[in-house]
C-alpha positions as CSV (number, residue, x, y, z in Angstrom):
1,T,-35.0,-184.1,-70.6
2,D,-31.7,-183.3,-72.3
3,S,-31.3,-180.1,-70.2
4,T,-32.0,-181.9,-66.9
5,A,-29.5,-184.7,-67.7
6,A,-26.8,-182.1,-68.7
7,E,-27.5,-180.2,-65.5
8,R,-27.1,-183.3,-63.3
9,V,-23.9,-184.3,-65.0
10,T,-22.4,-180.8,-64.6
11,F,-23.1,-180.4,-60.9
12,N,-22.4,-184.0,-59.9
13,K,-19.5,-184.0,-57.5
14,T,-18.0,-187.0,-59.1
15,V,-18.1,-185.6,-62.6
16,N,-18.1,-181.8,-62.1
17,A,-17.6,-181.2,-65.8
18,R,-18.9,-178.6,-68.3
19,S,-21.7,-180.0,-70.6
20,V,-23.7,-178.9,-73.6
21,T,-27.2,-179.9,-74.6
22,L,-28.2,-180.7,-78.2
23,D,-30.0,-177.3,-78.3
24,G,-26.7,-175.6,-77.6
25,V,-27.4,-174.8,-73.9
26,V,-24.0,-174.8,-72.0
27,F,-23.9,-175.8,-68.2
28,D,-20.7,-174.8,-66.4
29,P,-19.7,-176.0,-62.9
30,A,-18.6,-172.4,-62.3
31,G,-22.2,-171.3,-62.3
32,T,-22.5,-169.8,-65.9
33,L,-25.2,-170.6,-68.4
34,T,-25.2,-170.0,-72.1
35,G,-28.4,-170.2,-74.2
36,G,-28.1,-172.3,-77.3
37,S,-30.0,-173.0,-80.6
38,R,-27.0,-171.8,-82.6
39,P,-27.9,-173.7,-85.7
40,Q,-31.3,-172.0,-85.6
41,A,-29.8,-168.6,-85.0
42,A,-27.5,-169.1,-88.0
43,S,-30.5,-170.1,-90.1
44,L,-32.4,-167.0,-89.0
45,L,-29.5,-164.7,-89.8
46,E,-29.3,-166.2,-93.3
47,Q,-33.0,-165.7,-93.8
48,L,-32.7,-162.0,-92.7
49,Q,-29.8,-161.5,-95.0
50,R,-31.8,-163.0,-97.8
51,L,-34.8,-160.9,-96.9
52,N,-32.7,-157.7,-97.0
53,G,-31.4,-158.7,-100.4
54,M,-34.9,-159.3,-101.7
55,K,-36.0,-156.0,-100.2
56,D,-33.2,-154.3,-102.1
57,Q,-34.4,-156.0,-105.3
58,L,-37.9,-155.0,-104.6
59,A,-36.9,-151.4,-104.1
60,E,-35.1,-151.6,-107.4
61,E,-38.1,-153.1,-109.1
62,K,-40.3,-150.4,-107.6
63,H,-37.9,-147.7,-108.9
64,K,-38.1,-149.2,-112.4
65,L,-41.8,-149.4,-112.2
66,Q,-42.0,-145.8,-111.2
67,K,-40.0,-144.9,-114.2
68,L,-42.2,-147.0,-116.4
69,D,-45.2,-145.5,-114.8
70,G,-44.0,-142.1,-115.8
71,D,-43.4,-143.4,-119.3
72,F,-46.8,-145.0,-119.3
73,A,-48.4,-141.8,-118.2
74,K,-46.8,-140.2,-121.3
75,T,-48.1,-143.1,-123.3
76,R,-51.6,-142.5,-122.0
77,E,-51.2,-138.9,-123.1
78,S,-50.0,-140.2,-126.4
79,S,-53.0,-142.6,-126.5
80,R,-55.3,-139.6,-126.0
81,E,-53.5,-137.8,-128.8
82,Y,-53.8,-140.9,-130.9
83,Q,-57.6,-140.9,-130.3
84,K,-57.8,-137.3,-131.2
85,L,-55.8,-138.0,-134.4
86,K,-58.1,-140.9,-135.2
87,E,-61.2,-138.8,-134.7
88,A,-59.7,-136.0,-136.9
89,L,-59.0,-138.7,-139.5
90,D,-62.6,-139.9,-139.4
91,I,-63.9,-136.4,-139.7
92,K,-61.7,-135.6,-142.6
93,S,-62.6,-138.8,-144.4
94,H,-66.3,-138.1,-143.9
95,E,-65.7,-134.5,-145.2
96,A,-63.9,-135.8,-148.3
97,E,-66.8,-138.2,-149.0
98,L,-69.3,-135.3,-148.7
99,L,-67.3,-133.1,-151.0
100,A,-67.0,-135.9,-153.5
101,A,-70.8,-136.5,-153.4
102,R,-71.4,-132.8,-153.7
103,L,-69.1,-132.6,-156.7
104,Q,-71.0,-135.5,-158.4
105,Q,-74.3,-133.6,-157.9
106,C,-72.8,-130.4,-159.3
107,E,-75.1,-128.9,-162.1
108,H,-72.1,-128.1,-164.3
109,S,-73.0,-130.6,-167.1
110,R,-76.7,-129.5,-167.0
111,M,-75.8,-125.9,-167.3
112,I,-73.5,-126.6,-170.3
113,E,-76.4,-128.4,-172.0
114,E,-78.8,-125.5,-171.3
115,I,-76.3,-123.0,-172.7
116,E,-75.8,-125.0,-175.9
117,A,-79.6,-125.3,-176.3
118,A,-80.0,-121.5,-175.8
119,R,-77.3,-120.9,-178.4
120,E,-79.0,-123.2,-180.9
121,Q,-82.2,-121.3,-180.3
122,V,-80.4,-118.0,-180.9
123,I,-79.0,-119.3,-184.2
124,Q,-82.5,-120.4,-185.3
125,S,-84.0,-117.1,-184.2
126,R,-81.3,-115.1,-186.1
127,E,-82.0,-117.2,-189.2
128,A,-85.7,-116.5,-188.8
129,L,-84.9,-112.8,-188.3
130,K,-82.7,-112.8,-191.4
131,A,-85.5,-114.5,-193.4
132,A,-88.1,-112.0,-192.1
133,A,-85.8,-109.1,-193.0
134,Q,-85.4,-110.5,-196.5
135,K,-89.2,-110.8,-196.8
136,E,-89.6,-107.3,-195.6
137,A,-87.1,-106.0,-198.1
138,D,-88.8,-108.0,-200.9
139,A,-92.2,-106.7,-199.9
140,D,-90.9,-103.1,-199.7
141,A,-89.4,-103.4,-203.2
142,K,-92.6,-104.9,-204.5
143,A,-94.7,-102.1,-202.9
144,K,-92.4,-99.5,-204.5
145,Q,-92.8,-101.2,-207.8
146,I,-96.6,-101.2,-207.5
147,E,-96.7,-97.6,-206.3
148,S,-94.7,-96.6,-209.4
149,A,-97.1,-98.5,-211.6
150,M,-100.1,-97.0,-209.9
151,S,-98.8,-93.5,-210.5
152,K,-99.2,-94.3,-214.2
153,S,-102.5,-96.2,-213.9
154,S,-105.3,-96.4,-211.4
155,G,-106.4,-100.0,-212.1
156,R,-108.4,-101.8,-209.5
157,S,-106.3,-104.9,-209.6
158,Q,-103.1,-103.0,-208.7
159,K,-104.8,-101.4,-205.7
160,D,-105.9,-104.8,-204.5
161,E,-102.4,-106.1,-205.0
162,M,-101.0,-103.2,-203.1
163,K,-103.3,-103.9,-200.2
164,V,-102.2,-107.5,-200.0
165,I,-98.5,-106.5,-200.1
166,H,-99.1,-103.9,-197.3
167,E,-100.8,-106.6,-195.1
168,K,-97.8,-108.9,-195.8
169,M,-95.4,-106.2,-194.8
170,V,-97.3,-105.6,-191.5
171,T,-97.2,-109.3,-190.8
172,T,-93.5,-109.5,-191.7
173,K,-92.6,-106.6,-189.5
174,A,-94.5,-108.2,-186.6
175,S,-92.6,-111.4,-187.2
176,L,-89.4,-109.4,-187.4
177,G,-90.2,-107.8,-184.1
178,D,-91.0,-111.1,-182.4
179,A,-87.7,-112.6,-183.8
180,T,-85.7,-109.7,-182.5
181,K,-87.3,-109.9,-179.1
182,S,-86.7,-113.7,-179.0
183,I,-83.1,-113.2,-179.9
184,K,-82.7,-110.6,-177.1
185,Q,-84.3,-112.9,-174.6
186,H,-82.1,-115.8,-175.6
187,D,-79.0,-113.6,-175.5
188,E,-79.9,-112.6,-172.0
189,K,-80.5,-116.2,-171.1
190,I,-77.2,-117.3,-172.5
191,E,-75.4,-114.5,-170.6
192,Q,-77.1,-115.5,-167.3
193,A,-76.3,-119.1,-167.9
194,E,-72.7,-118.4,-168.7
195,L,-72.4,-116.4,-165.4
196,E,-73.9,-119.3,-163.5
197,L,-71.6,-121.7,-165.3
198,E,-68.6,-119.6,-164.4
199,Q,-69.8,-119.6,-160.7
200,L,-70.2,-123.3,-160.9
201,K,-66.8,-123.8,-162.3
202,K,-65.4,-121.7,-159.5
203,E,-67.3,-123.8,-156.9
204,Q,-66.1,-126.9,-158.6
205,N,-62.5,-125.8,-158.4
206,E,-62.9,-124.9,-154.8
207,L,-64.4,-128.4,-154.1
208,L,-61.6,-130.1,-155.9
209,E,-59.0,-128.1,-153.9
210,K,-60.8,-129.0,-150.6
211,I,-60.8,-132.6,-151.6
212,R,-57.1,-132.5,-152.4
213,E,-56.4,-130.8,-149.0
214,C,-58.5,-133.5,-147.3
215,E,-56.7,-136.3,-149.0
216,S,-53.3,-134.7,-148.1
217,E,-54.4,-134.3,-144.5
218,I,-55.8,-137.9,-144.4
219,K,-52.4,-139.3,-145.6
220,K,-50.6,-137.2,-142.9
221,L,-52.9,-138.4,-140.2
222,Q,-52.6,-142.0,-141.3
223,K,-48.8,-141.7,-141.2
224,E,-48.8,-140.2,-137.7
225,L,-51.2,-142.9,-136.5
226,H,-49.1,-145.7,-138.0
227,A,-46.0,-144.2,-136.3
228,M,-47.8,-144.1,-132.9
229,E,-49.0,-147.6,-133.2
230,H,-46.0,-149.4,-134.6
231,G,-43.0,-147.1,-134.1
232,K,-40.2,-147.6,-131.6
233,G,-41.4,-146.6,-128.2
234,G,-44.9,-146.6,-129.4
235,V,-48.1,-147.1,-127.4
236,A,-48.1,-150.9,-127.8
237,E,-44.4,-151.3,-126.8
238,K,-44.7,-149.1,-123.8
239,R,-47.9,-150.8,-122.6
240,A,-46.2,-154.2,-122.9
241,A,-43.1,-153.0,-120.9
242,Y,-45.3,-151.5,-118.2
243,E,-47.4,-154.7,-117.8
244,A,-44.2,-156.9,-117.7
245,A,-42.7,-154.7,-115.0
246,Q,-45.9,-154.9,-113.0
247,E,-45.9,-158.6,-113.2
248,R,-42.2,-158.8,-112.1
249,L,-42.9,-156.5,-109.2
250,Q,-45.9,-158.5,-108.1
251,K,-43.8,-161.7,-108.1
252,K,-41.1,-159.9,-106.0
253,Q,-43.7,-158.7,-103.6
254,E,-45.2,-162.2,-103.2
255,S,-41.7,-163.6,-102.6
256,V,-40.9,-160.9,-100.0
257,L,-44.2,-161.5,-98.3
258,S,-43.5,-165.3,-98.2
259,T,-40.0,-164.7,-96.8
260,D,-41.4,-162.2,-94.2
261,E,-43.8,-164.9,-93.1
262,R,-41.1,-167.5,-92.7
263,I,-38.9,-165.0,-90.8
264,A,-41.8,-164.1,-88.6
265,G,-42.2,-167.8,-87.8
266,L,-38.5,-168.1,-87.1
267,L,-38.5,-165.1,-84.9
268,Q,-41.4,-166.4,-83.0
269,E,-39.6,-169.7,-82.5
270,K,-36.5,-167.9,-81.4
271,D,-38.5,-165.9,-78.9
272,D,-40.0,-169.2,-77.6
273,R,-36.6,-170.7,-77.3
274,T,-35.2,-167.6,-75.6
275,Q,-38.0,-167.7,-73.1
276,A,-37.4,-171.3,-72.4
277,S,-33.7,-170.6,-72.0
278,I,-34.5,-167.8,-69.5
279,E,-36.7,-170.2,-67.6
280,R,-34.0,-172.8,-67.6
281,E,-31.5,-170.2,-66.4
282,Q,-33.7,-169.2,-63.6
283,K,-34.2,-172.9,-62.7
284,L,-30.4,-173.3,-62.9
285,K,-29.8,-170.4,-60.6
286,K,-32.2,-171.9,-58.1
287,L,-30.4,-175.2,-58.3
288,Q,-27.1,-173.4,-57.9
289,N,-28.4,-171.6,-54.8
290,K,-29.5,-175.0,-53.4
291,V,-26.1,-176.5,-54.1
292,K,-24.4,-173.5,-52.3
293,R,-26.7,-173.9,-49.4
294,F,-26.1,-177.6,-49.3
295,H,-22.3,-177.1,-49.2
296,K,-22.7,-174.4,-46.6
297,D,-24.9,-176.6,-44.4
298,K,-22.5,-179.5,-44.8
299,E,-19.6,-177.4,-43.7
């Protein structure tokens, strides 16, 4: 081998010169041995330096990722807040729809129609009452006229006429009483209807106010949601930055792992070469001892 040849040359009495193998192993006539593989050692050192640099970059990327992870944690909190706002928006929108439907079903128009009908009935009843009162007055005047005539004469025909007038007066008074009662009932109905209408108007105004409040809150929630979705530093932007950082870190870790594997292989090769060098050195020492003994025996 290359080492054997170098060893023979070095300790040949004729040559007796220092020699170096291709692997960098140095044989010296003085009895010293230097293990070689310098080019390999230099390559290993470069690999280690490169690995340290990559580890520094990896540490920096991890630090950035930790910071982004903190930001993303805040983003997740913002996402939960976003979901709450969205749910609140949905609730308010549904509430506004219910209020609008309730407003449409309000009996406000029907109550107005009923009140107008009751007022018309009161007007008719009052006209009937007025007519009945006029009839009563006419009948009363006629009765007085007949009574005056009867005081002067006791004719049969006048008595009969007086009876008829009296019966008409009774009927007229009954009609008058019915008309008065009807007017009173309609007045009470109108008063009740107007109270109900007033309450309905109040409820309607309250509904309208609630609808306006809902619409205002819906606009506010929509504005907040839009800001969270599309604003600077929003949920989407932070999520994208976090995912990009994770991807960069993964690539760095893969690169470091690959370099670690290459360095491990180089270290193993170095150990193998070092062991081989030790074995050669031991062999060299044995040869040197043989040479010494040879010279000693020769002397």
